[in-house]
C-alpha positions as CSV (number, residue, x, y, z in Angstrom):
1,M,31.0,34.3,-42.3
2,K,29.4,30.9,-43.3
3,I,32.1,29.2,-41.1
4,A,31.1,31.7,-38.1
5,N,27.5,30.6,-38.7
6,F,28.6,26.9,-38.6
7,I,30.2,27.5,-35.4
8,S,27.6,29.4,-33.5
9,A,25.1,26.5,-34.8
10,G,27.1,24.1,-33.3
11,L,27.8,25.7,-30.3
12,L,23.5,26.7,-29.5
13,A,23.1,22.7,-30.5
14,T,25.4,21.4,-27.7
15,A,23.8,23.9,-25.5
16,L,21.0,22.4,-25.8
17,I,22.0,18.8,-25.5
18,F,23.6,19.6,-22.4
19,G,20.4,21.1,-21.1
20,I,18.1,18.5,-21.9
21,S,20.9,16.0,-20.3
22,C,20.9,18.5,-16.9
23,K,17.1,18.0,-16.7
24,N,16.3,17.9,-13.2
25,P,16.0,13.8,-12.5
26,Q,13.2,14.2,-10.1
27,Q,11.1,16.0,-12.5
28,K,11.6,13.1,-14.8
29,N,10.8,10.4,-12.4
30,T,7.2,12.3,-11.4
31,E,6.6,12.7,-14.8
32,T,7.0,9.2,-15.6
33,E,5.1,7.8,-12.6
34,E,2.3,10.5,-13.6
35,Q,2.2,9.0,-17.0
36,S,2.5,5.0,-15.4
37,I,-1.0,5.9,-13.4
38,S,-3.5,2.8,-14.6
39,M,-5.9,3.5,-17.2
40,D,-8.4,1.2,-14.8
41,T,-8.9,3.6,-12.2
42,L,-12.8,3.8,-11.7
43,Q,-13.1,7.6,-12.7
44,T,-11.4,10.4,-14.2
45,Q,-8.7,12.0,-12.5
46,D,-10.5,15.0,-12.1
47,D,-13.2,13.1,-10.5
48,D,-11.2,11.2,-8.3
49,N,-9.2,14.2,-7.2
50,T,-12.8,16.1,-6.4
51,M,-13.9,12.9,-4.3
52,M,-10.7,12.4,-2.4
53,E,-10.3,16.3,-1.5
54,S,-14.0,16.3,-0.3
55,N,-13.4,13.9,2.8
56,E,-10.9,13.3,4.7
57,K,-9.7,9.4,5.4
58,F,-11.1,7.9,8.6
59,F,-8.7,4.7,8.0
60,Q,-5.8,3.8,6.5
61,G,-4.4,0.3,5.7
62,L,-0.7,-0.7,4.6
63,G,1.1,-3.7,3.5
64,T,4.1,-4.9,1.7
65,E,5.3,-7.8,-0.4
66,P,4.4,-5.6,-2.6
67,F,3.8,-2.3,-0.9
68,W,0.3,-0.8,-1.3
69,G,-1.7,1.1,0.7
70,L,-5.5,1.9,1.4
71,D,-7.1,5.2,2.4
72,I,-11.1,4.9,3.5
73,S,-12.9,8.2,3.6
74,E,-16.7,9.4,4.4
75,N,-17.7,8.6,1.0
76,S,-14.5,6.8,-1.2
77,I,-12.3,3.8,-1.0
78,R,-9.2,4.5,-2.8
79,F,-6.4,1.6,-3.4
80,H,-2.9,2.3,-4.8
81,S,0.0,0.1,-5.2
82,L,3.6,-0.5,-6.7
83,L,2.5,-3.0,-9.1
84,D,1.5,-2.2,-12.6
85,D,-1.7,-3.5,-12.9
86,Y,-2.9,-2.2,-9.6
87,K,-1.3,0.9,-9.8
88,E,-5.0,2.8,-8.3
89,F,-8.7,2.3,-7.7
90,I,-10.8,4.8,-6.5
91,T,-14.5,4.0,-5.8
92,P,-17.7,4.9,-4.1
93,L,-17.6,4.3,-0.5
94,P,-20.3,1.7,0.5
95,E,-22.1,0.5,3.3
96,V,-20.2,-1.2,5.5
97,I,-20.7,-4.6,6.5
98,R,-20.4,-5.5,10.5
99,V,-20.2,-9.0,11.8
100,A,-21.7,-9.8,15.0
101,D,-20.1,-10.0,18.4
102,A,-17.0,-9.0,16.5
103,N,-15.4,-5.9,15.4
104,I,-14.8,-6.6,11.8
105,R,-15.8,-4.5,9.2
106,K,-16.4,-5.6,5.5
107,Y,-16.7,-3.5,2.6
108,R,-17.8,-4.7,-0.9
109,V,-17.6,-2.8,-3.9
110,E,-18.3,-4.0,-7.5
111,T,-18.2,-2.0,-10.6
112,E,-17.9,-2.4,-14.2
113,L,-14.1,-2.5,-14.3
114,V,-13.3,-4.3,-11.0
115,K,-14.3,-6.0,-7.7
116,M,-13.1,-5.5,-4.3
117,D,-13.6,-7.5,-0.5
118,I,-12.5,-5.6,2.0
119,T,-12.0,-7.2,5.6
120,I,-10.8,-5.0,8.8
121,M,-10.5,-7.0,11.6
122,Q,-9.7,-5.5,15.5
123,Q,-6.5,-8.0,15.8
124,S,-2.8,-7.0,16.5
125,C,-0.7,-6.8,13.5
126,S,2.9,-6.7,12.6
127,D,3.7,-5.0,9.3
128,G,6.3,-7.5,8.6
129,M,9.1,-4.8,7.7
130,S,9.7,-3.0,11.3
131,D,9.2,-2.6,14.4
132,N,5.4,-1.2,14.2
133,T,2.3,-2.7,15.3
134,Y,-1.3,-2.1,14.5
135,D,-4.3,-2.6,16.3
136,Y,-6.2,-3.9,12.9
137,K,-5.8,-6.7,10.1
138,V,-6.7,-5.9,6.6
139,D,-7.3,-8.3,3.8
140,L,-8.0,-7.2,0.3
141,S,-9.1,-9.2,-2.9
142,I,-9.3,-7.5,-5.9
143,T,-10.5,-8.7,-9.3
144,K,-10.2,-6.9,-12.8
145,S,-13.4,-7.4,-15.0
146,G,-10.7,-7.5,-18.0
147,D,-8.9,-10.8,-17.0
148,G,-10.8,-12.1,-14.2
149,I,-8.1,-12.7,-11.9
150,T,-8.5,-12.3,-8.1
151,K,-5.0,-10.9,-6.6
152,E,-5.1,-10.8,-2.6
153,F,-3.5,-8.1,-0.3
154,H,-2.7,-8.4,3.5
155,G,-1.7,-5.9,5.8
156,C,-2.5,-4.0,9.1
157,G,-4.5,-1.0,9.5
158,F,-5.3,2.1,12.0
159,F,-8.0,4.6,12.6
160,V,-7.2,8.0,12.1
161,A,-7.4,9.9,15.2
162,D,-9.8,13.0,14.9
163,T,-7.4,16.0,15.8
164,S,-10.7,18.2,16.5
165,L,-10.8,16.5,19.6
166,A,-7.3,17.4,20.7
167,G,-7.4,20.2,23.7
168,E,-8.8,20.9,27.0
169,W,-12.4,20.4,27.6
170,E,-14.5,21.5,30.6
171,A,-17.7,19.6,31.3
172,K,-20.5,22.0,31.6
173,S,-23.3,18.7,31.6
174,I,-23.4,15.6,33.0
175,L,-26.8,13.5,31.9
176,S,-28.1,17.1,30.7
177,N,-27.8,18.4,34.4
178,P,-25.8,21.7,34.7
179,V,-22.1,21.5,36.7
180,D,-21.8,23.7,39.7
181,P,-18.1,24.5,39.8
182,E,-18.8,25.5,43.4
183,K,-19.2,21.7,44.5
184,S,-15.6,20.6,42.9
185,N,-13.1,23.5,44.5
186,G,-14.4,26.0,42.2
187,K,-13.5,24.3,39.0
188,Y,-15.4,22.3,36.1
189,P,-14.4,18.6,35.7
190,S,-12.2,18.5,33.0
191,I,-10.3,16.4,30.5
192,T,-7.3,17.2,28.3
193,I,-7.2,14.8,25.0
194,D,-4.1,14.0,23.1
195,T,-5.0,12.6,19.8
196,E,-1.5,11.7,18.9
197,S,-0.8,8.9,21.8
198,R,-4.4,8.4,22.2
199,S,-4.7,9.2,25.6
200,F,-6.2,11.8,28.3
201,S,-5.7,13.3,31.5
202,G,-7.6,15.8,33.6
203,F,-9.7,16.9,36.6
204,A,-12.9,14.5,37.8
205,G,-14.1,17.2,40.1
206,C,-11.7,15.9,43.0
207,N,-8.8,13.8,42.2
208,N,-6.8,14.1,39.3
209,V,-7.5,11.1,36.6
210,R,-6.2,9.6,33.4
211,G,-6.2,7.2,30.7
212,E,-6.3,5.6,27.0
213,L,-8.3,6.6,24.1
214,F,-9.8,3.7,22.1
215,M,-10.8,5.8,18.3
216,E,-12.7,4.7,15.7
217,Q,-14.8,6.6,13.2
218,Q,-17.5,8.8,15.4
219,L,-16.4,5.9,18.0
220,L,-14.6,7.3,21.0
221,R,-14.1,5.5,24.2
222,F,-12.1,6.0,27.6
223,T,-10.6,3.4,28.7
224,K,-8.1,2.1,31.5
225,V,-9.1,5.0,33.6
226,V,-7.0,5.4,36.9
227,S,-7.3,8.6,39.3
228,T,-5.6,10.0,42.6
229,R,-7.5,8.9,45.9
230,K,-8.3,12.0,47.4
231,M,-11.7,12.1,50.1
232,C,-14.5,13.9,48.3
233,L,-17.0,16.4,49.8
234,P,-20.4,15.5,49.7
235,G,-22.0,16.3,46.3
236,N,-19.0,16.5,44.6
237,P,-19.7,15.7,40.6
238,E,-16.8,13.4,40.6
239,D,-18.7,10.1,40.5
240,A,-21.5,10.9,38.3
241,F,-18.6,12.5,36.1
242,L,-16.4,9.3,35.9
243,K,-19.3,6.9,35.1
244,A,-20.6,9.0,32.3
245,L,-17.2,9.4,30.9
246,Q,-16.6,5.9,31.0
247,A,-20.3,5.0,29.7
248,S,-19.9,7.0,26.4
249,T,-19.5,5.4,23.1
250,T,-19.7,7.9,20.5
251,Y,-19.4,11.9,20.0
252,D,-19.9,15.0,18.3
253,V,-17.7,17.4,18.2
254,T,-17.7,21.2,16.6
255,E,-15.4,24.0,17.2
256,D,-16.2,24.9,21.0
257,T,-18.4,21.7,22.1
258,L,-17.9,18.4,22.6
259,I,-20.8,16.0,23.2
260,L,-20.4,12.3,24.5
261,S,-23.0,10.1,24.4
262,N,-24.3,6.5,24.2
263,P,-27.5,4.5,22.9
264,N,-29.1,5.8,26.2
265,G,-28.5,9.5,24.9
266,E,-25.9,12.5,25.9
267,Q,-23.8,11.8,29.1
268,L,-21.5,14.5,28.6
269,R,-21.4,18.3,27.4
270,F,-18.2,19.9,27.2
271,E,-16.7,23.5,25.8
272,K,-13.0,24.0,24.9
273,V,-11.2,26.1,26.8
274,K,-9.5,28.8,24.9
């Protein structure tokens, strides 16, 4: 009986050892990575998650040697990398500093634990690891208060496209004046926005039109606009539509309405085609 008990105990121990050794390696790595998150993050993990989930990022930066990433959202900045001492930092978003006569944005954050200086410049940029090119160059310097050492990071970035702009939109007013579709072949002037390719196409009231989109946070410009060249009847809204479209610089979008504006006021009001 004692021998049987001994054999049973031995088999049970072997099974336990085998079960431990067969543990999912991916799960093990995940646990290790979770434990290795730097204790120098600027809020508790719960606060970090709440901050990041409460708003979507509008700019993303990335770099290599070492690999790092930057997410700028409506009220937070998140930096993360593969370096042990710079695993992750999350801070509130400060006021942007704009450089006059240049498309340059600067953010400066200083807390009890860290100081970050971020510069985003509109300039063609290559990530150095692939054939990908980006429209913005990103420079960061991070100083941890514990050791006073400043570490610099250099890379590229892009503004995340607002996917709520995607789809077909019909112009209902130009400079706050209602559009009469009877003056444009019975149809409203319209545009179809493709946020993935950052391009648009549409009907200007007489001719077909297409072009490219320049997109930043709450900024939308219609560029490189080309159209067919049909003769238009007097009173057709095409000229006014195209002029207003290319004069627009900012936008406000809801589920069903898109308003294009500039410092002089509303230029175009669209309704989404369902």
